[in-house]
ZAMAR-922942 format. One line per 4 residues: number of its first residue (from 0); for each residue x, y, z of C-alpha. Coordinates in pm, 1 decimal. Layout:
N
NUM = X Y Z  ...
end
This chain:
185
0 = -752.8 -29.4 1391.9  -1078.1 -190.3 1283.4  -1156.4 -542.7 1409.2  -1400.2 -784.4 1248.1
4 = -1568.6 -1099.4 1375.5  -1445.7 -1419.0 1212.8  -1758.4 -1601.5 1096.1  -1859.8 -1946.8 974.6
8 = -2009.5 -2007.2 629.8  -2354.4 -1900.5 754.1  -2225.9 -1570.2 891.8  -2232.1 -1667.1 1260.2
12 = -1943.5 -1523.7 1463.2  -1700.7 -1788.5 1586.7  -1590.5 -1589.4 1893.0  -1262.6 -1484.3 1731.5
16 = -1191.4 -1143.4 1581.6  -916.3 -1020.9 1349.8  -797.8 -688.1 1215.9  -945.2 -579.2 885.6
20 = -596.1 -581.3 733.6  -538.2 -940.9 841.9  -882.8 -1047.8 717.0  -794.5 -917.1 370.4
24 = -431.4 -1024.4 360.3  -512.6 -1382.0 467.5  -864.3 -1419.8 324.8  -1035.1 -1475.3 660.9
28 = -1417.0 -1494.1 641.7  -1595.6 -1191.9 792.2  -1925.4 -1003.1 756.7  -2041.3 -701.0 560.8
32 = -2372.3 -517.7 527.5  -2497.9 -398.4 187.3  -2779.7 -151.9 121.6  -2932.2 -116.3 -224.1
36 = -3117.7 211.4 -281.2  -3385.0 157.9 -546.6  -3670.1 341.7 -715.8  -3937.7 232.9 -956.8
40 = -3897.6 340.7 -1318.3  -4099.9 307.3 -1635.6  -3905.9 -5.6 -1731.1  -3889.5 -162.5 -1383.5
44 = -3637.3 -42.8 -1125.4  -3338.2 186.8 -1106.0  -3060.1 127.2 -857.3  -2841.7 400.1 -709.0
48 = -2475.7 304.7 -737.8  -2177.3 476.2 -585.0  -1856.1 535.8 -776.6  -1579.1 424.1 -545.0
52 = -1306.5 671.9 -459.3  -978.9 626.6 -646.2  -817.2 587.5 -302.3  -1017.0 273.3 -212.7
56 = -806.4 -36.5 -151.3  -1024.4 -244.1 -384.4  -1202.6 -161.0 -711.6  -1110.7 210.4 -716.8
60 = -1316.4 420.5 -959.7  -1579.2 152.1 -1024.5  -1954.7 162.4 -960.7  -2060.1 -48.4 -663.4
64 = -2349.7 -124.2 -428.8  -2536.2 187.3 -309.2  -2377.8 156.3 34.4  -2175.7 -121.3 193.6
68 = -1924.7 -179.3 465.3  -1768.7 -414.1 714.5  -1956.2 -511.1 1027.0  -1727.7 -428.9 1321.5
72 = -1662.0 -700.8 1579.7  -1954.1 -726.0 1821.4  -2192.9 -530.7 1594.2  -2502.5 -648.7 1412.2
76 = -2578.7 -626.9 1037.9  -2876.8 -388.6 1056.4  -2693.6 -136.0 1275.3  -2394.4 -150.0 1040.4
80 = -2615.5 -106.5 732.8  -2778.7 203.6 884.7  -2438.8 346.6 983.7  -2286.1 292.1 638.8
84 = -2587.3 445.0 463.4  -2554.7 755.1 681.3  -2174.3 780.9 656.4  -2138.8 716.9 283.6
88 = -2449.6 887.3 143.4  -2589.8 1102.9 423.0  -2916.8 905.4 433.5  -3039.8 878.8 792.3
92 = -3280.1 588.2 757.8  -3487.1 428.3 1030.1  -3448.0 53.3 1092.8  -3796.8 -14.7 955.4
96 = -3699.4 154.4 625.2  -3447.9 -120.2 547.1  -3600.4 -443.2 421.3  -3385.7 -752.0 468.1
100 = -3345.3 -936.9 136.7  -3113.8 -1217.5 251.5  -2743.7 -1293.0 265.5  -2483.2 -1430.5 28.7
104 = -2123.4 -1548.9 40.3  -1853.4 -1435.1 -194.0  -1479.9 -1447.7 -223.5  -1208.6 -1335.1 -461.1
108 = -840.0 -1259.7 -476.9  -713.9 -967.0 -685.0  -425.7 -723.8 -693.5  -499.5 -355.0 -634.1
112 = -235.3 -83.3 -593.2  35.5 -355.0 -632.2  -97.6 -543.7 -328.3  -288.8 -873.9 -307.7
116 = -638.2 -830.9 -165.6  -823.2 -1143.0 -48.7  -1189.1 -1102.7 25.1  -1403.3 -1372.5 185.0
120 = -1734.5 -1237.7 309.1  -2083.6 -1323.7 419.8  -2294.8 -1020.9 332.3  -2633.8 -918.6 471.5
124 = -2839.9 -741.9 203.8  -3095.9 -467.7 269.3  -3321.2 -268.6 36.1  -3409.3 99.5 81.6
128 = -3700.5 231.2 -126.6  -3775.1 573.7 26.2  -3741.3 864.8 -220.4  -3385.1 991.3 -264.2
132 = -3281.0 1323.6 -418.8  -2921.5 1266.0 -528.9  -2856.7 1642.3 -529.2  -2917.5 1651.5 -153.4
136 = -2694.0 1359.0 -57.5  -2380.7 1417.2 148.3  -2116.7 1187.6 1.0  -1826.8 1063.9 212.7
140 = -1533.1 1200.0 9.0  -1287.4 932.8 122.7  -1522.7 657.3 2.2  -1747.2 790.2 -274.1
144 = -1665.3 1008.4 -576.2  -2023.8 1029.1 -707.4  -2357.0 848.5 -721.6  -2570.8 771.5 -1023.9
148 = -2898.1 596.1 -1101.9  -2874.7 295.2 -1335.1  -3142.0 70.0 -1480.0  -3126.1 -248.6 -1271.3
152 = -3153.4 -482.5 -1570.9  -2881.5 -293.1 -1758.1  -2643.0 -350.8 -1465.2  -2749.5 -715.5 -1432.6
156 = -2689.5 -784.8 -1801.7  -2362.3 -592.4 -1820.4  -2194.6 -764.8 -1525.2  -2243.4 -1101.1 -1695.6
160 = -2009.1 -1006.4 -1981.1  -1814.3 -694.1 -1885.5  -1666.8 -594.5 -1549.5  -1493.0 -274.8 -1661.8
164 = -1753.3 -38.2 -1512.2  -1934.4 -221.8 -1232.2  -1789.9 -414.1 -937.7  -2126.3 -490.0 -778.5
168 = -2127.8 -843.0 -638.0  -2337.0 -1076.8 -851.8  -2482.3 -1250.5 -543.4  -2598.1 -921.7 -393.6
172 = -2754.5 -799.3 -716.2  -2930.7 -1134.0 -760.4  -3076.1 -1108.3 -407.6  -3195.9 -755.8 -487.7
176 = -3362.4 -866.0 -813.2  -3527.1 -1165.3 -642.9  -3651.8 -942.5 -358.4  -3799.3 -685.6 -598.2
180 = -3977.4 -958.2 -797.9  -4145.5 -1112.4 -491.7  -4520.3 -1052.4 -469.0  -4609.2 -799.8 -198.1
184 = -4916.7 -852.9 13.3
end
């Protein structure tokens, strides 16, 4: 059974931990790590999104963040981000290849597979810009059905009016866009 740290609104662990099932059945705040895989394109940036397995407990069959997952109790965001990137996509990145873009809070309550799912998270967001050949990725079958490049602005504009294809969190995508627009020196 997977245990998660209960965290305050800033993402700091409170010293208590709960099972993942309890966190989602009761809506207890916990942490996740998100990694956005991006590449430059002629029009700006493309983002690699994963299509969630139909077996996922939330948002089955929808396109989501490149890689994301819960941060186990006692673990740190960067280590969890690296682990998820490796497990879900087969990308073995080095810590210095992930740029920290910030964190955001989000919460929702929805029914999936006839069961109420309550999510209340503080998510650390990282950006990975090293070249990626999607044909050479090793996808975690239990998590990911496929991956596909999308124009970042297309995703941003679509999620404002239509949520039938993408379940990417608005706060995470906003952090990514803001990070990519920052001047580099």
